[in-house]
C-alpha positions, 0 to 999 in steps of 0.5 A: 500500500502506497504511503499517502503524500501528506507533505506534498504541498510543502515540497511544491512550495519549496520547489517553486521558490527555488525555481523562481530564484533560479530563473531570476538568477539566470536573468539578472542580479538577484541581489540588486534592489532595482532588478528585484523590484522589477520582478515582484518584490515589494515596495510601498509606492508600487503598492500604494501609489501604483496599486500593485497589491499583488506584490504583497504575495509575489514578494513571498517568492523572490529571494535576494541571493543564494544564501537568502533562498538556501537558508529559507528553504532549508528551514521550510523543508524540515518544518513545513512538512511537520505542519502539513502532516498535522493540518492537511494540504488545504489548511497548510497552504492557507496558513502559509499564504496568509502568514506571508501576506500578514508579514508583508502587510505589517512590513508595508505599514511599518515602512509607511509610518517610518518613511524608511522605504526599502525593496523587500522580498523573501518567504521568511514571513510565511516561514515564521508563520509556520513556526508560530503555528507549530509553537501553538500546536506543540503546546496543545500537544503537551509540549511535543509533536513528532520530533519537535518540542515547544522549547526548541521551537521557541528558542529557534523563533527567539534566536531568529528574531534576535538575529534579524533585529541585530543585523542589517537589511533584514525585514524584521516586521515581516518576521513578527507579522508572520509569526503572530499570524501563524500562531493565530491562524493555528488557533482557528485551523488546528483541531486535535484528532479524537483519541480512540479508547476501546470502542469509544472516541474521546477528543484530546485535551 
């Protein structure tokens, strides 16, 4: 009997991000702000003045250089599979996209309020959404889920946020927005499976 491909959507998302990067890298300089702006990255004036709202989504699939895409996709490859197996395909994709959108939106709001405009992109908002969702789910499952623990996930989130706030050129608000959105969406989307005891079913705590 063939094993059901529980985590196929996460693998497709990873492959899509890598494919987009490879195509853009062949076309030009993926570390150039102007080049990335011309290929879907987010910039406040483009969204608010030109009405290019689609950039809040497309910016999630463009990465600035090989290290950027490699770091993001390694994290997503290992953590996204865990979340998709728990939520299912549709809920996982919804949470991933909405977390990324939430991160992009918070980043946009921050840039407008501070006037500190920058061309931005990357899947990190959505990835922090995956981390936020897993933190909630692991806590609901008494501190452990498969090979993940609440302590490990929280440490990863805190360390990543600390690195972002102490480094330059990192869209920290996208990280925070994605983390919060992922956590809140998990509250709405996650349901523990009933636990069978004898001939009856009981819902897990």
